[in-house]
C-alpha positions in Angstrom: 0.0 0.0 0.0 1.6 3.3 -1.0 2.4 5.8 1.7 1.0 9.3 0.9 1.9 12.6 2.5 -0.6 15.4 2.2 0.3 19.0 3.3 2.5 17.9 6.2 5.6 19.7 7.5 8.9 17.9 7.0 9.2 17.3 10.8 5.8 15.7 11.1 6.4 13.7 7.9 9.5 12.1 9.5 7.5 11.2 12.6 4.6 9.6 10.6 7.0 7.7 8.4 8.9 6.3 11.4 5.7 5.3 13.0 4.5 3.6 9.9 7.8 1.6 9.5 7.6 0.6 13.1 4.1 -0.8 12.6 5.2 -2.7 9.6 8.3 -4.2 11.2 6.3 -5.0 14.4 3.6 -6.8 12.4 6.3 -8.8 10.6 8.0 -9.7 13.8 4.7 -10.8 15.4 3.9 -12.9 12.3 7.4 -14.4 12.3 7.2 -15.2 16.0 3.7 -16.8 15.5 5.0 -19.1 12.8 8.0 -20.2 14.9 5.6 -20.8 17.9 3.2 -22.9 15.8 6.0 -25.0 14.3 7.4 -25.6 17.8 4.0 -26.7 19.1 3.1 -28.9 16.1 6.3 -30.6 15.2 8.4 -30.7 18.4 7.0 -33.1 20.9 7.1 -32.3 24.6 9.5 -34.1 26.9 6.5 -35.9 28.5 5.1 -37.1 25.2 8.6 -38.3 24.2 8.9 -40.2 27.5 5.4 -41.8 26.9 6.3 -42.8 23.4 9.6 -44.3 24.5 7.8 -46.2 27.2 5.3 -47.7 24.7 8.1 -48.6 22.4 9.6 -50.7 25.2 6.3 -52.3 26.0 5.3 -53.4 22.5 7.1 -54.5 19.3 5.7 -54.8 15.8 5.9 -57.1 12.8 4.1 -58.0 9.7 0.6 -59.1 10.7 -0.3 -62.8 10.4 -3.8 -63.7 9.2 -6.2 -62.4 11.9 -3.5 -60.5 13.7 -2.6 -56.9 14.3 1.1 -57.2 13.9 1.4 -55.7 17.5 3.3 -58.0 19.9 3.2 -58.0 23.7 5.7 -60.2 25.5 6.1 -62.5 22.5 2.3 -62.8 21.7 0.8 -61.2 18.7 -2.4 -59.4 19.6 -5.5 -60.7 17.7 -7.9 -58.6 15.7 -11.1 -57.7 17.6 -14.2 -59.7 16.7 -16.8 -57.6 15.1 -20.2 -57.4 16.8 -21.6 -58.8 13.6 -20.7 -62.1 15.1 -23.3 -61.7 17.9 -25.3 -64.7 16.7 -22.2 -66.9 17.3 -22.0 -65.6 20.9 -25.7 -66.5 21.5 -25.6 -69.9 19.6 -27.6 -72.7 21.2 -24.7 -75.1 21.2 -22.5 -72.8 23.4 -23.4 -74.2 26.8 -22.5 -77.7 25.7 -19.3 -76.6 24.0 -18.0 -74.3 26.6 -19.6 -75.5 29.9 -20.9 -72.0 30.4 -23.3 -73.0 33.3 -20.4 -74.6 35.1 -18.2 -71.6 34.5 -20.8 -69.3 36.0 -21.4 -71.6 38.9 -17.7 -71.5 39.7 -17.4 -67.7 39.8 -16.1 -66.3 43.1 -19.1 -64.1 43.8 -21.8 -63.6 46.4 -25.2 -61.9 46.2 -23.5 -58.6 47.2 -20.7 -58.7 44.6 -19.9 -56.0 42.1 -18.8 -57.6 38.9 -17.4 -56.2 35.7 -17.9 -58.1 32.4 -15.3 -56.5 30.2 -15.9 -57.1 26.6 -19.4 -58.2 27.4 -20.5 -58.6 23.8 -24.1 -59.7 23.7 -24.2 -59.9 27.5 -24.2 -63.7 27.5 -22.4 -63.8 30.8 -23.7 -60.4 32.0 -27.4 -61.4 32.1 -26.7 -64.8 33.6 -24.5 -63.3 36.4 -27.0 -60.5 37.2 -29.5 -62.6 39.2 -26.7 -64.1 41.2 -25.6 -60.7 42.5 -29.1 -59.4 43.3 -27.8 -57.0 45.9 -24.8 -56.0 43.9 -24.4 -55.0 40.3 -22.8 -56.0 37.0 -21.0 -53.5 34.8 -21.2 -54.6 31.2 -18.3 -52.9 29.4 -18.1 -52.7 25.7 -16.1 -50.7 23.2 -18.3 -51.2 20.1 -21.3 -48.9 19.7 -23.6 -51.6 18.3 -22.9 -53.8 21.3 -23.6 -50.9 23.7 -27.0 -50.3 22.1 -27.7 -54.1 22.2 -26.8 -54.4 25.8 -28.9 -51.4 26.9 -32.0 -52.6 25.0 -31.6 -56.1 26.3 -31.2 -54.9 29.9 -34.4 -52.9 29.6 -36.3 -55.8 28.0 -35.1 -58.2 30.8 -35.7 -55.6 33.5 -32.4 -56.4 35.1 -31.8 -53.1 36.8 -28.5 -54.0 38.4 -26.9 -54.1 35.0 -24.9 -50.9 34.2 -23.7 -50.6 30.6 -20.4 -48.7 30.2 -18.6 -47.5 27.1 -15.0 -48.6 27.5 -11.9 -47.5 25.7 -8.9 -49.2 24.1 -6.7 -48.5 27.2 -9.3 -48.5 30.0 -12.7 -50.1 30.8 -13.6 -46.7 32.4 -14.6 -48.4 35.7 -14.7 -46.6 39.0 -11.6 -47.0 41.2 -11.5 -49.5 44.1 -15.1 -50.7 43.3 -15.0 -54.1 41.7 -15.0 -57.5 43.4 -14.6 -59.5 40.3 -13.7 -58.5 36.7 -14.1 -61.1 34.0 -13.0 -61.3 30.4 -14.4 -64.2 28.5 -12.4 -64.9 25.3 -11.5 -61.2 25.2 -8.0 -60.7 26.7 -6.2 -61.9 23.6 -7.9 -59.1 21.6 -6.9 -56.2 23.9 -4.9 -53.7 21.7 -3.3 -52.3 24.8 -3.1 -55.1 27.3 -0.6 -53.4 29.6 -2.6 -50.2 29.9 -5.9 -52.1 30.3 -4.5 -54.4 33.0 -3.3 -51.4 35.0 -6.7 -49.7 34.7 -8.4 -52.9 35.8 -6.0 -53.2 38.7 -7.0 -49.7 39.9 -10.7 -50.6 39.6 -10.4 -53.7 41.8 -11.0 -53.7 45.6 -8.0 -54.7 47.7 -9.1 -58.4 47.6 -10.7 -58.1 44.1 -10.0 -60.7 41.5 -9.6 -60.9 37.7 -10.9 -64.0 35.8 -9.7 -64.8 32.3 -11.5 -67.5 30.4 -9.5 -68.3 27.3 -9.3 -71.1 24.8 -6.4 -73.5 25.4 -3.4 -72.9 23.2 -1.8 -76.0 24.6 -4.5 -78.2 23.1 -4.2 -78.6 19.3 -7.7 -80.2 19.3 -9.3 -76.9 20.2 -10.5 -75.8 16.8 -10.0 -72.1 17.3 -7.7 -69.8 15.4 -4.3 -69.8 17.0 -4.2 -66.1 17.8 -7.5 -66.5 19.7 -6.0 -69.1 22.0 -3.6 -68.6 24.9 -1.5 -70.7 27.2 -1.3 -70.6 31.0 2.4 -69.8 30.8 1.8 -66.8 28.4 -1.1 -65.3 30.4 0.8 -65.8 33.7 3.8 -64.0 32.2 1.7 -61.0 31.1 -0.4 -60.8 34.3 2.6 -61.1 36.6 4.3 -58.2 34.8 1.3 -56.1 35.6 1.0 -56.7 39.4 -1.2 -59.8 39.5 -0.6 -63.3 40.7 -2.5 -66.6 39.9 -4.7 -67.9 42.7 -6.7 -70.5 40.8 -6.0 -72.5 37.6 -9.3 -74.2 37.0 -9.0 -76.8 34.3 -12.6 -78.1 34.6 -13.9 -76.6 31.3 -13.7 -78.6 28.1 -11.8 -76.3 25.8 -11.0 -73.2 27.9 -8.8 -72.1 30.8 -10.4 -70.7 33.9 -7.7 -68.5 35.4 -8.3 -66.4 38.5 -5.8 -63.7 39.4 -5.5 -61.4 42.4 -3.6 -58.1 42.4 -0.4 -58.1 44.4 
């Protein structure tokens, strides 16, 4: 924009010109400073974020995914891809009680009528709605990460009028449960699909009461006759290695189910 002087004395002209140049250089300086600041914020991670990234890099390793796998590895185990809720009919199949001894598994749960239970990865609520009557004076948190499952669980809870069932939207790194509130957390054929097992176990540990327990029901990797994809099976040794590293110890290895482990852990 051209600078025009109209009927000004030479002294006043100099003053106006100096002021104009000051504004221009000041604006340029401000703009330059703003660009540098934005570049610093956007492209230079903070010390804390660097530390978090370095920590995660030491927790997990990565490889080319195998079929059905994520390529993300935790303590030597490749994490499986999550089962879509489109498989809900398989969860509710009529043959499931005979194949998995679900009635026996529920009968063996370490709970009382006052217990507070968290069914993490509840799916269709197969276990949730069978546990609910057994904790009539307690409650069951049905935790799911998939929106379709959340909707299904809420509708089913209303239909069955099981008012002690509380549906919670969980996250990849936390089930979003209240701290120091859970007597028993269960994961039925879920643990092997956790994308952040370390973070999730730490969050579960915080949610458990001092004597709270964590139950993992997982298909047996040790048995080749169990016709389940390899990444969806786990061994006692592998699960114990991962849980021990996260402040849990095994208190019950129940091998009374046909094709699954029944592993109860307590926090240290």
